[in-house]
N, C-alpha and C positions, 0 to 999 in steps of 0.2 A: 438560480438559487432556490426558486419556488419548488421546482420538481425535486431537487435534492432534499430539501426539508420535508417534503411530502413523503418521499421514500423512507426517510429516517423515522417519521412518525408511523408509517405503515408497518415497520418492523416491530413496533410496540403493540399496535392494534389497528384493525382495519379502519381506513379513512375513506376509501373509495372501493368500487367493484372492479377497478382496472388493476391488473396485476403486473404490468410491465410498462416501462417508460414510454415506449412508442404509443401504446394505447392511451396513456395519460396525456401525452402531448397532443394527440389528435382530438380526443373527445373532451378533454378539460380545457386545454389552452387554445388550440386552433379554432374549435367551434365557438368558444367565447369571443375570440377576436373577430369571427365572421359576423357576430351580432353588431359590431361597430358600423358595418356598412348598411345595416338596416335601421339604426336609430336616427330619428330626426334630431337635428341640431337646433339650439344647444341642448345637450342631454343631461348636464349636471345642474344641480345636485342629483345624484343617483342613489337609489336604495335597492339592494338585492335581498329578497326575502327567501329564507331557507337556503342560504348560500353554501352550506356544507363545507367543503374544503376551499371555498372562495370562488365558486363557479356560478355565474360568470363575473360577479362583482369585483373580486380581487384581481382577476386577470385584466379586466377593463381598467382598473386603477393603475396597474403596472404599465399598461399601454398609454394611458392618459394621466400622467402624474399630477397635473394641475386640477383635475376634477375633484370635487368633494363627493366622497362615496361613503355610504353607511351599509354595513353588512348585518343582517339579522340571522342568527343561528340558534336553534333550540337545544342543540347538543353541546354540553359543556366542553367536552374534549376538543371538538372542532373549533369552538369559539376560542379556546386557549391556543390552539394551533394558529388561528388567524391573528391573534394578538402577538404571538411570538414572531410570525413572519413580518407583520407590520413594524414591529420594534426593530428587528434585525435589519430590515431594509430602510429604516428611517422614513417611512411613508407618512406624509403630512396630510391632514384633512381626510383621514380614513378612520371611521368609527366602527367598532364591533360591539353589537348589542346581543347579549346572551338572553334569550327569551323567546316567547311566541308572538308572532305578528298580531294575533287576535287581541293580545293584551297591550302591546306596545303602540298599537294604532290610536289609542286614546290618550297618549302622553305627549311628550315634547316633540316627537317626530311627526305628529299629525300635520298634514297639509303642507309639507316642506319640499316635496320632491318634484322635479320635472320628469323624471323617469323612474319607474319601478320595474325591476326585472325579476323573473322567476324561471327556474328550469326544473321541470318535472316535480313541482311542489303541489300544484292543484290545477284543475282544468275548468273551463267555462265560467259559470257564475261564481264558483268557489274561488277561483283566481281573482276575479274582479272584486269580490267582497273583501279579500285580503288586502288588495292594493288600494282600494278606494280611499280609506282614511288617510293615507300618506300622500296622495297626489294633490298637486296644485291644480287650480282650474285650467291651466294650460298644459297639464302633464299628460304623460302617456304610460300605459302598461305595455311591456314587451315580453312576450313568452315564446318559447320554442314550440314548434308544431311537429307532431309526428306525421307520417305519410298518410294516415287515414283520419286525421283530426278534422272535425267540423268547426266552423266559426260562423256565428250568426251575425257578427258585425266586426268592424275593424278592417285593417288593410294587411293583406298577406304580402310578405316580401321574401322572395327567394334569392338567396345569395349562392353564387357558384364560385368555387375555388378550383383552379386548374393547377395540379401538381405535376412536375415532370415525371413522365413514365407511368402515370396513373389516369384512370378515368376521372372526369370532372366530379368534384365533391360538392354536393348540394345540401343546404340547410334552409328550412323555411321558418320564418318568424311572423308572429301576428302582433301588429301594433294597434292598440286600442286607445283612442284619445279619451280624456276625462269626459268630454261632452258626449261620447258614444256609449258610455257605460249604461247598463241597465238602470232605469230610474230608481228602482227599488234598492239596488246595490248602492247607487250614489247617495241615497238618503240614509243608508245604513240600516234599512229595515230587513235586509236579508243577510244572514251571517254565513260565513264559510262553513261548509260541512266539516264534520269531525275528521281528523287527519287520516281517514282511510286512503286518501289520495297519496299520502306519503309513501305508500308501498310501491308506487310506480317509479321511484327515484332510481335512475340507472347508475348514479354515482355511489349507491350503497349507503345513502345517508339515513341510516337507521336512527329512529328517534330515541332508542335506548342505547346509550354509549357504554363502553367498557368500564366507565367510572361509576356505573350503578344507576345512572339516570334512566 
C-alpha cells in the first residue's frame, strides 16, 4: 500500500528522485529494512529526522508495528503524505511533526529517543548537532554512509543482502552512541550548519515543495 500511495502522490508532484517502482522498492524500502540489522536493541522510541517520504522511519514502523516512531519533515506536502499513509494504515504510536529539527529539538521531543536516524540529511558534526537534543543518555544516532564517507568516531556496520541472481548488495551504517558525540555538540554549543547539506538528498527531498514552501 505504501508504494501505491507514493506513486499516486508522485503523479501530482515529485516526492522522490526515483521514477519506477523497482528503484523505489530497492532504495527506499529495502535499504531502510537493512538498517534494522545494524540498530542496537532496544531501538524504540525512534525519531527519523528529515524523513521525506518516510525513509527510513516509516518503513521501520511498518516492519516493527509495536515501535513508537516519530517522523520530522520540513516539507508540508511530504508531511501530509505521511499523515495520510499513517491514517489509512491505522498505524498507532506514529507521530508526524512538520517543522525543522533545529526548532523542534528544544520542545517536547527533547531527550526522548533511544534511536535517531537520518538519511542524506547532514553529515559529520552537523548530523550530530541535529540529533543530540533528541537523544536519551543511552541513545544512538544511526546514519547511512556513502562509499567514501569518513567517520571520526562511532561504529561502522556493513550489512550485506544476497538477492537471487544478483551480486551481494551492501550498505554501511554508522552508529554513534550519545556518549561518543563530540562534547561541544552534546552540550549544544555547536549548531548544525545551514541546510546546504540538504542538497545531497538522493530521494529528491527538496526543501521547497510544490505547495509554495
